[in-house]
C-alpha positions as CSV (number, residue, x, y, z in Angstrom):
1,M,86.5,80.8,202.2
2,P,89.5,79.7,200.1
3,I,89.8,76.5,202.3
4,V,86.7,74.6,203.4
5,G,86.7,71.2,205.1
6,G,84.9,68.6,207.1
7,L,86.0,66.7,210.2
8,D,84.5,63.3,211.2
9,I,85.2,62.8,214.9
10,H,85.8,59.4,216.5
11,R,87.5,58.3,219.7
12,K,90.5,56.8,217.9
13,Q,90.9,59.2,215.0
14,I,89.6,62.3,213.3
15,T,89.1,62.0,209.5
16,F,89.6,65.2,207.6
17,D,88.6,66.3,204.1
18,Y,89.3,69.8,202.9
19,L,89.3,71.7,199.7
20,D,91.5,74.7,198.6
21,T,89.0,76.6,196.5
22,A,91.9,78.7,195.0
23,T,93.8,75.7,193.6
24,G,91.1,73.0,193.5
25,E,93.3,70.7,195.5
26,V,91.5,68.3,197.9
27,R,93.4,66.7,200.8
28,R,92.1,63.7,202.9
29,G,93.6,61.8,205.8
30,Q,93.3,61.1,209.5
31,I,94.6,62.6,212.7
32,A,95.4,59.9,215.2
33,P,95.2,59.6,218.1
34,A,92.2,61.9,218.5
35,D,93.3,64.4,221.2
36,R,94.1,68.0,221.7
37,A,97.8,67.7,221.2
38,H,97.7,65.9,217.9
39,L,94.9,68.1,216.6
40,R,96.8,71.3,217.6
41,A,99.9,70.0,215.8
42,W,97.9,69.2,212.6
43,L,96.2,72.7,212.7
44,A,99.6,74.3,212.6
45,R,99.6,74.1,208.8
46,F,97.0,76.8,208.7
47,A,98.9,79.2,210.9
48,G,98.6,82.8,209.9
49,R,95.6,82.3,207.7
50,D,92.1,83.7,208.4
51,D,90.3,82.1,205.5
52,V,89.9,78.6,206.7
53,A,86.6,77.0,207.8
54,F,85.8,73.4,209.0
55,A,82.5,71.7,209.7
56,L,82.0,69.0,212.3
57,E,79.0,67.2,213.7
58,G,77.7,68.1,217.2
59,C,78.5,64.6,218.6
60,T,80.7,63.6,221.5
61,G,84.1,65.3,221.2
62,W,82.9,68.4,219.3
63,R,83.8,70.7,222.2
64,Y,87.6,70.2,222.3
65,V,87.7,70.2,218.5
66,A,85.8,73.5,218.2
67,E,88.0,75.0,220.9
68,E,91.2,74.0,219.1
69,L,89.9,75.3,215.8
70,A,89.0,78.6,217.3
71,A,92.5,78.9,219.0
72,A,94.1,78.3,215.7
73,G,92.1,81.0,214.0
74,V,90.0,78.5,212.0
75,A,86.2,79.1,211.8
76,A,84.3,76.2,213.4
77,H,80.8,75.2,212.2
78,V,79.1,72.6,214.3
79,A,76.4,70.7,212.4
80,E,73.2,69.2,213.8
81,P,73.7,65.4,213.4
82,A,70.1,64.4,212.5
83,D,69.7,67.2,210.0
84,T,73.1,66.4,208.5
85,A,72.2,62.8,208.0
86,F,68.9,63.9,206.4
87,A,70.7,66.1,204.0
88,R,72.6,63.1,202.8
89,G,69.5,61.7,201.3
90,R,68.8,58.0,200.6
91,K,71.7,55.7,201.1
92,R,73.4,54.8,197.8
93,H,76.8,53.7,199.0
94,A,78.6,52.5,202.1
95,K,78.8,55.0,204.9
96,T,82.5,55.6,206.0
97,D,84.5,58.1,207.8
98,K,85.8,59.5,204.5
99,T,82.3,59.9,203.0
100,D,81.1,61.6,206.3
101,S,83.9,64.1,206.3
102,R,83.4,64.8,202.6
103,H,79.6,65.2,203.1
104,L,80.3,67.8,205.8
105,R,82.7,69.7,203.6
106,V,80.3,69.7,200.7
107,L,77.4,71.0,202.9
108,L,79.6,73.8,204.2
109,E,80.9,74.7,200.8
110,Q,77.4,74.9,199.4
111,G,76.0,76.8,202.3
112,R,73.6,74.0,203.3
113,L,75.1,73.0,206.6
114,P,72.5,72.8,209.4
115,E,74.4,74.6,212.0
116,C,74.2,74.4,215.8
117,W,74.8,77.3,218.2
118,I,78.2,77.1,219.9
119,P,77.7,78.2,223.6
120,P,80.4,80.3,225.4
121,A,82.9,78.5,227.6
122,Q,81.1,79.4,230.9
123,I,77.8,78.0,229.6
124,L,79.5,74.8,228.5
125,E,80.9,74.5,232.0
126,C,77.5,75.0,233.6
127,R,76.0,72.4,231.3
128,A,78.6,69.9,232.3
129,L,77.9,70.6,236.0
130,L,74.2,70.3,235.5
131,E,74.6,67.0,233.6
132,A,76.8,65.6,236.4
133,Y,74.2,66.6,239.0
134,H,71.4,65.0,237.1
135,D,73.4,61.8,236.7
136,L,74.0,61.7,240.5
137,R,70.3,62.2,241.1
138,R,69.4,59.3,238.9
139,E,72.1,57.2,240.7
140,H,70.7,58.2,244.0
141,T,67.2,57.1,243.0
142,A,68.5,53.8,241.7
143,W,70.2,53.0,245.0
144,I,67.0,53.8,246.9
145,E,65.0,51.5,244.6
146,R,67.6,48.7,245.2
147,I,67.0,48.9,248.9
148,H,63.2,48.7,248.5
149,A,63.7,45.8,246.1
150,V,65.8,43.8,248.5
151,F,63.3,44.2,251.3
152,F,60.4,43.1,249.0
153,H,62.4,40.2,247.5
154,Q,63.1,38.7,251.0
155,G,59.5,39.3,252.3
156,A,60.5,42.0,254.8
157,P,58.0,44.6,256.0
158,R,57.4,47.5,253.6
159,L,59.6,50.5,254.3
160,G,57.9,53.8,255.0
161,E,58.1,56.9,252.7
162,G,60.7,58.7,254.9
163,A,62.8,55.7,255.9
164,L,65.9,57.2,254.2
165,R,65.4,60.8,254.9
166,T,66.2,61.1,258.6
167,E,68.7,59.6,261.0
168,H,65.9,58.0,262.9
169,G,64.6,56.5,259.7
170,L,68.0,55.2,258.8
171,A,68.5,53.6,262.2
172,A,65.1,51.9,261.9
173,L,66.0,50.6,258.4
174,R,69.3,49.1,259.7
175,E,67.4,47.4,262.5
176,A,64.8,46.0,260.2
177,A,67.5,44.8,257.8
178,A,69.3,42.9,260.7
179,I,66.0,41.3,261.7
180,H,64.3,40.4,258.4
181,L,67.1,40.0,255.8
182,S,69.6,37.3,255.1
183,P,73.4,38.0,255.5
184,A,73.6,38.7,251.8
185,G,70.6,41.0,251.9
186,Q,72.1,42.9,254.8
187,L,75.3,43.4,252.9
188,Q,73.3,44.7,249.9
189,V,71.5,47.2,252.1
190,A,74.7,48.3,253.8
191,T,76.4,48.8,250.4
192,A,73.5,50.8,249.1
193,L,73.5,53.0,252.2
194,D,77.3,53.7,251.8
195,M,76.8,54.5,248.1
196,L,73.9,56.9,249.0
197,A,76.1,58.7,251.5
198,A,78.9,59.2,249.0
199,V,76.4,60.3,246.2
200,E,74.7,62.8,248.6
201,A,78.0,64.3,249.6
202,R,79.0,64.8,246.0
203,M,75.5,66.2,245.1
204,D,75.8,68.8,247.9
205,T,79.1,70.0,246.5
206,L,77.7,70.2,243.0
207,R,74.5,71.9,244.1
208,Q,76.5,74.7,245.9
209,Q,78.5,75.3,242.7
210,L,75.3,75.4,240.6
211,L,73.5,77.7,243.0
212,H,76.5,80.1,242.8
213,A,76.4,80.0,239.0
214,A,72.7,80.6,239.0
215,R,73.1,83.7,241.2
216,H,75.6,85.2,238.8
217,L,73.9,84.5,235.5
218,A,71.5,87.2,234.2
219,G,69.2,84.8,232.4
220,A,68.8,82.5,235.3
221,R,67.9,85.3,237.7
222,A,65.4,86.7,235.2
223,L,63.6,83.4,234.9
224,Q,63.5,82.9,238.6
225,A,62.0,86.3,239.1
226,R,59.3,86.0,236.3
227,L,58.3,82.4,236.2
228,Y,56.5,80.7,239.1
229,G,58.1,77.3,240.0
230,V,61.4,78.0,238.3
231,G,64.1,77.9,240.9
232,P,67.9,78.4,240.6
233,L,68.7,75.0,239.0
234,A,65.7,75.2,236.6
235,G,66.6,78.8,235.7
236,L,70.2,77.9,235.1
237,A,69.4,74.9,232.9
238,M,66.8,76.8,230.8
239,T,69.3,79.6,230.3
240,C,72.1,77.3,229.4
241,W,70.1,75.4,226.8
242,L,67.6,78.0,225.6
243,G,69.6,81.3,225.9
244,G,71.4,83.2,223.3
245,A,70.3,85.7,220.6
246,G,68.4,84.3,217.8
247,R,68.4,80.7,219.1
248,F,64.8,79.9,218.1
249,S,62.6,81.5,215.5
250,S,59.5,80.5,217.6
251,A,58.7,79.2,221.1
252,R,57.3,76.0,219.5
253,K,60.8,75.1,218.3
254,A,62.1,75.5,221.8
255,V,59.5,73.0,223.0
256,R,60.6,70.6,220.3
257,F,64.2,71.1,221.2
258,A,63.5,70.2,224.8
259,G,61.8,66.9,223.6
260,L,58.5,67.8,225.1
261,D,56.5,67.8,221.9
262,I,54.1,65.0,221.1
263,T,54.8,62.7,218.3
264,V,52.1,60.6,216.5
265,Y,52.5,57.7,214.2
266,S,49.6,57.2,211.8
267,S,49.3,54.7,209.0
268,D,46.2,53.5,207.0
269,G,43.7,54.8,209.6
270,K,45.6,53.2,212.5
271,R,46.9,55.8,215.0
272,S,49.0,55.0,218.1
273,P,48.7,57.2,221.2
274,G,50.9,60.2,221.2
275,H,54.1,60.1,223.2
276,L,56.9,62.5,224.0
277,S,59.7,62.7,221.4
278,R,62.3,62.7,224.3
279,Q,64.9,64.2,222.0
280,G,67.2,66.9,223.3
281,P,68.6,67.6,226.7
282,E,67.1,65.2,229.3
283,I,67.9,67.6,232.2
284,L,66.0,70.4,230.5
285,R,62.9,68.1,230.4
286,W,63.4,67.2,234.0
287,V,63.6,70.7,235.4
288,A,60.7,71.9,233.3
289,Y,58.6,68.9,234.5
290,E,59.5,69.5,238.1
291,A,58.6,73.2,237.7
292,G,55.4,72.3,236.0
293,K,54.3,70.1,239.0
294,T,54.5,73.2,241.3
295,H,51.4,74.6,239.6
296,A,49.3,71.9,241.4
297,R,49.3,74.4,244.3
298,A,46.2,76.4,244.6
299,S,48.3,79.6,245.0
300,A,50.1,79.1,241.7
301,P,49.2,81.5,238.8
302,G,48.9,78.6,236.4
303,H,46.8,76.4,238.7
304,D,43.5,76.9,236.8
305,Y,45.2,75.6,233.6
306,Y,46.8,72.7,235.5
307,A,43.6,71.7,237.2
308,A,41.6,71.8,233.9
309,V,44.1,69.5,232.2
310,K,44.2,67.2,235.3
311,D,40.4,66.9,235.3
312,R,40.5,66.1,231.6
313,A,43.5,63.7,231.7
314,D,45.7,63.2,234.8
315,G,48.3,65.0,237.0
316,K,51.3,63.8,234.9
317,I,49.9,65.1,231.7
318,A,48.9,68.4,233.4
319,A,52.5,68.8,234.7
320,L,53.8,68.1,231.1
321,A,51.4,70.7,229.7
322,Q,52.5,73.2,232.2
323,A,56.2,72.4,231.5
324,R,55.6,73.2,227.8
325,K,54.1,76.4,228.8
326,L,57.1,77.3,230.9
327,I,59.5,76.4,228.1
328,R,57.6,78.8,225.8
329,Q,57.6,81.6,228.4
330,A,61.3,81.1,229.1
331,C,62.1,81.2,225.4
332,H,60.3,84.6,225.1
333,I,62.1,86.0,228.2
334,L,65.5,84.8,227.0
335,A,64.9,86.2,223.5
336,E,64.2,89.6,225.0
337,L,67.5,89.5,226.9
338,G,69.4,88.2,223.9
339,D,73.1,87.5,224.6
340,D,72.8,89.5,227.8
341,A,71.1,86.5,229.3
342,L,74.5,84.7,229.2
343,T,76.4,87.5,231.0
344,A,77.2,87.9,234.7
345,A,74.5,89.5,236.7
């Protein structure tokens, strides 16, 4: 490429550093503010050229930058942040936006850029919906925990397991709050119930959109048909984050990408217990774990494996072990489908 460059993305500005390999000229500067309109205007200088490439890290904001680069006919190369930082080596000078953009440009120029896969637009949209749904689920759980905490803090009787699942249970909860809680406690519970109603309404809307997307995505339908415990949401999430031709050279790397691999720190004979790396998409770990728990059923095809791990350790570790197995199986199925997994079914 006659022109190669790097873009360091921040909320206030984008720092650029690019080299014209034909003339040897290097240009540096900033695009401010960092938004589509100003980036599009800056990219106009490359209009009509098909020999321009820029590297950018896969951090917050990469999506709109990559989309604008593609619209301008500029090749976009998204770099994996951790591997990009490792490629810098030991720190010998102050880290600035200028050095970051130059580092990306040099890696791209030398062919050493650790690139990430850029998903199609419809997959990015599904990812955004899945993340929003997962955020709402966490918020829903948090409000339920607040209600239980208020009752316990004021010494009220313990709420039953289904207190918030039925209209009868909600009526009994409000009656218990009026009897056992102070005015402030009653206000806390009433606020929590209002927030739960709002969150549940939005979750229902999102869930319908996600179910529609899962029904019309080839990879999601294949995973649902071939993997026990994988439902529409799990199949959609696995396809969105694991699908695509040539994504992973081995299923083990898919498990590591999901953050389900075990990390161990060992020094001078002292070894701490292993724990999950928890790197990568949180929602992918969540759906894999929930699917893994379904193998506790005696009718599940993986029940013998689940039961063996549970007898040796506990149910949580058994579900995690089954989740890793499901991720590996999903990786193989999606690899067979290739890019067809991301097409409409």
